[in-house]
ROSE-4610 file (N, C-alpha, C; in Angstrom, 1 decimal, always signed):
// ROSE-4610
residu = [M/M/M/A/A/A/F/F/F/V/V/V/D/D/D/I/I/I/Q/Q/Q/M/M/M/P/P/P/G/G/G/L/L/L/D/D/D/G/G/G/F/F/F/H/H/H/L/L/L/A/A/A/E/E/E/Q/Q/Q/V/V/V/E/E/E/E/E/E/M/M/M/G/G/G/L/L/L/A/A/A/A/A/A/F/F/F/V/V/V/R/R/R/V/V/V/V/V/V/L/L/L/V/V/V/T/T/T/A/A/A/D/D/D/A/A/A/S/S/S/D/D/D/E/E/E/V/V/V/R/R/R/E/E/E/R/R/R/A/A/A/E/E/E/G/G/G/L/L/L/G/G/G/L/L/L/P/P/P/V/V/V/L/L/L/Q/Q/Q/K/K/K/P/P/P/V/V/V/S/S/S/L/L/L/R/R/R/D/D/D/V/V/V/G/G/G/V/V/V/L/L/L/L/L/L/R/R/R/T/T/T/V/V/V/V/V/V/A/A/A/S/S/S]
num = [1/1/1/2/2/2/3/3/3/4/4/4/5/5/5/6/6/6/7/7/7/8/8/8/9/9/9/10/10/10/11/11/11/12/12/12/13/13/13/14/14/14/15/15/15/16/16/16/17/17/17/18/18/18/19/19/19/20/20/20/21/21/21/22/22/22/23/23/23/24/24/24/25/25/25/26/26/26/27/27/27/28/28/28/29/29/29/30/30/30/31/31/31/32/32/32/33/33/33/34/34/34/35/35/35/36/36/36/37/37/37/38/38/38/39/39/39/40/40/40/41/41/41/42/42/42/43/43/43/44/44/44/45/45/45/46/46/46/47/47/47/48/48/48/49/49/49/50/50/50/51/51/51/52/52/52/53/53/53/54/54/54/55/55/55/56/56/56/57/57/57/58/58/58/59/59/59/60/60/60/61/61/61/62/62/62/63/63/63/64/64/64/65/65/65/66/66/66/67/67/67/68/68/68/69/69/69/70/70/70/71/71/71/72/72/72/73/73/73]
x = [+38.8/+39.2/+38.0/+38.2/+37.1/+37.6/+37.0/+37.3/+36.4/+36.9/+36.1/+36.6/+35.6/+35.9/+36.3/+37.2/+37.6/+36.6/+35.6/+34.6/+33.2/+33.1/+31.7/+31.0/+29.7/+28.9/+28.8/+29.0/+28.8/+30.0/+30.7/+31.9/+32.9/+33.9/+34.8/+35.7/+36.4/+37.3/+38.4/+38.9/+40.0/+39.4/+38.3/+37.7/+37.2/+36.7/+36.4/+37.6/+38.7/+40.0/+40.4/+40.3/+40.7/+39.8/+38.5/+37.6/+37.9/+38.2/+38.6/+39.8/+40.8/+42.0/+41.6/+40.8/+40.4/+39.6/+38.9/+38.1/+38.9/+40.1/+41.0/+40.7/+40.2/+39.8/+40.8/+41.8/+42.8/+43.5/+43.6/+44.2/+43.3/+42.0/+41.0/+40.4/+40.5/+39.9/+40.9/+41.3/+42.3/+41.5/+41.7/+41.0/+41.8/+41.2/+41.8/+41.0/+41.7/+41.1/+40.9/+39.8/+39.5/+39.2/+39.9/+39.7/+40.0/+39.3/+39.7/+40.6/+40.9/+41.8/+43.2/+44.0/+45.4/+46.4/+45.9/+46.7/+47.8/+48.9/+49.9/+49.4/+48.5/+47.9/+47.2/+46.4/+45.7/+46.7/+47.6/+48.6/+49.4/+49.9/+50.7/+49.8/+48.6/+47.7/+47.5/+47.3/+47.1/+48.3/+49.5/+50.7/+51.0/+50.6/+50.8/+50.0/+48.8/+48.0/+48.2/+49.2/+49.5/+48.4/+47.7/+46.6/+46.9/+46.7/+46.9/+45.8/+46.1/+45.2/+45.0/+43.8/+43.5/+42.9/+43.5/+43.1/+42.0/+40.9/+39.8/+40.2/+39.7/+38.9/+39.8/+39.3/+40.0/+39.8/+40.9/+40.8/+41.0/+40.6/+40.8/+42.3/+43.1/+44.5/+45.0/+44.5/+44.9/+44.6/+43.4/+42.9/+43.8/+44.2/+45.0/+46.4/+47.0/+48.3/+48.2/+47.2/+47.0/+46.9/+46.0/+45.8/+47.1/+47.9/+49.2/+50.1/+50.1/+51.0/+50.5/+49.2/+48.7/+49.0/+48.7/+48.9/+50.4/+51.3/+52.7/+53.3/+52.5/+53.1/+52.6]
y = [-71.3/-70.8/-70.2/-69.0/-68.4/-68.1/-68.6/-68.3/-67.2/-66.0/-64.9/-64.3/-63.8/-63.2/-61.7/-61.2/-59.8/-58.8/-59.3/-58.4/-58.7/-59.1/-59.3/-58.0/-58.0/-56.8/-56.3/-55.1/-54.5/-54.6/-55.7/-55.9/-56.8/-56.2/-57.1/-57.8/-58.8/-59.7/-58.9/-57.9/-57.1/-56.5/-55.9/-55.2/-56.2/-57.4/-58.4/-58.9/-59.1/-59.5/-58.4/-57.2/-56.1/-56.1/-56.4/-56.4/-57.6/-58.7/-59.9/-59.5/-58.8/-58.4/-57.4/-56.4/-55.4/-56.0/-57.0/-57.7/-58.7/-58.8/-59.8/-61.2/-61.5/-62.9/-63.5/-62.8/-63.4/-64.6/-64.8/-66.0/-67.2/-67.0/-68.0/-68.3/-67.2/-67.3/-66.9/-67.8/-67.6/-67.2/-66.0/-65.5/-65.8/-66.4/-66.7/-65.9/-65.1/-64.3/-65.2/-65.1/-65.8/-64.7/-64.8/-63.7/-64.2/-63.6/-63.8/-62.7/-61.7/-60.6/-61.0/-61.1/-61.6/-60.4/-59.2/-58.0/-58.0/-57.3/-57.1/-56.3/-55.4/-54.6/-55.5/-56.4/-57.3/-58.2/-58.8/-59.6/-58.9/-57.7/-56.9/-56.5/-56.1/-55.7/-57.0/-58.1/-59.3/-59.7/-59.6/-59.9/-58.9/-57.6/-56.6/-56.9/-57.6/-58.0/-59.4/-60.1/-61.4/-62.4/-62.2/-63.1/-63.9/-65.2/-66.0/-65.7/-66.0/-65.7/-67.0/-67.3/-68.4/-67.7/-68.1/-67.5/-68.4/-67.7/-68.4/-68.8/-69.9/-70.9/-71.7/-71.9/-72.7/-74.2/-74.9/-76.3/-76.9/-78.2/-78.9/-79.0/-79.1/-79.2/-77.9/-76.7/-75.4/-75.3/-75.8/-75.7/-76.6/-77.8/-78.7/-78.2/-77.5/-76.9/-75.8/-75.0/-73.9/-74.4/-75.4/-76.0/-76.5/-77.2/-77.7/-76.6/-75.5/-74.4/-73.7/-73.5/-72.8/-73.6/-74.9/-75.8/-75.8/-75.8/-75.9/-74.6/-73.5/-72.2/-71.9]
z = [+131.0/+129.7/+129.0/+128.5/+127.7/+126.3/+125.3/+123.9/+123.4/+123.1/+122.8/+121.5/+120.7/+119.4/+119.7/+118.9/+119.2/+118.7/+117.9/+117.3/+117.8/+119.0/+119.5/+119.6/+119.4/+119.5/+120.9/+121.2/+122.5/+123.4/+123.4/+124.2/+123.5/+122.9/+122.1/+123.0/+122.5/+123.3/+124.0/+123.4/+124.1/+125.4/+125.3/+126.4/+127.5/+127.0/+128.0/+128.8/+128.1/+128.7/+129.7/+129.4/+130.3/+131.5/+131.3/+132.5/+133.4/+132.8/+133.6/+134.5/+133.9/+134.6/+135.7/+135.4/+136.4/+137.6/+137.3/+138.3/+139.2/+138.8/+139.6/+139.3/+138.1/+137.7/+136.8/+136.4/+135.4/+135.9/+137.2/+137.7/+137.5/+137.4/+137.3/+135.9/+135.1/+133.7/+132.7/+131.9/+130.8/+129.6/+129.1/+127.9/+126.7/+125.7/+124.4/+123.3/+122.6/+121.5/+120.3/+119.6/+118.3/+117.3/+116.2/+115.2/+113.7/+112.8/+111.4/+110.9/+111.8/+111.5/+111.8/+110.8/+111.0/+110.9/+111.2/+111.1/+112.2/+111.9/+112.9/+114.1/+113.9/+115.0/+116.0/+115.5/+116.4/+117.2/+116.5/+117.1/+118.2/+117.9/+118.8/+120.0/+119.8/+120.9/+121.8/+121.3/+122.0/+122.8/+122.2/+122.8/+124.0/+123.8/+124.8/+126.1/+125.8/+127.0/+127.5/+126.8/+127.2/+126.9/+125.8/+125.4/+124.2/+124.2/+123.0/+122.0/+120.8/+119.7/+118.8/+118.5/+117.5/+116.3/+115.1/+113.8/+113.3/+112.8/+112.2/+110.8/+110.2/+110.9/+111.8/+113.0/+114.1/+113.9/+113.9/+113.8/+115.2/+115.3/+116.6/+116.9/+115.9/+116.1/+116.7/+116.2/+116.7/+118.2/+118.6/+120.0/+120.8/+120.3/+121.1/+121.3/+120.3/+120.5/+121.5/+121.4/+122.4/+123.8/+124.0/+125.3/+125.9/+125.1/+125.6/+126.0/+125.2/+125.5/+126.8/+126.9/+128.1/+129.4/+129.3/+130.4/+130.8/+129.9/+130.1/+130.7/+130.6/+131.1/+132.5]
């Protein structure tokens, strides 16, 4: 599992997730987007790519809920 910010310099989280998919690694690496941007555009783009999103500030509880959700799916 890779937790990546959507606004990383040089390679944002969306592009990283797309590269993971293109390289055939999506079955081995689950990308989780982390962002302070709560806009509908970000949520819709993430949903379109099938990526979970954690909203900053991220709490341990948020991570726990996400992990249970990902493991259950």
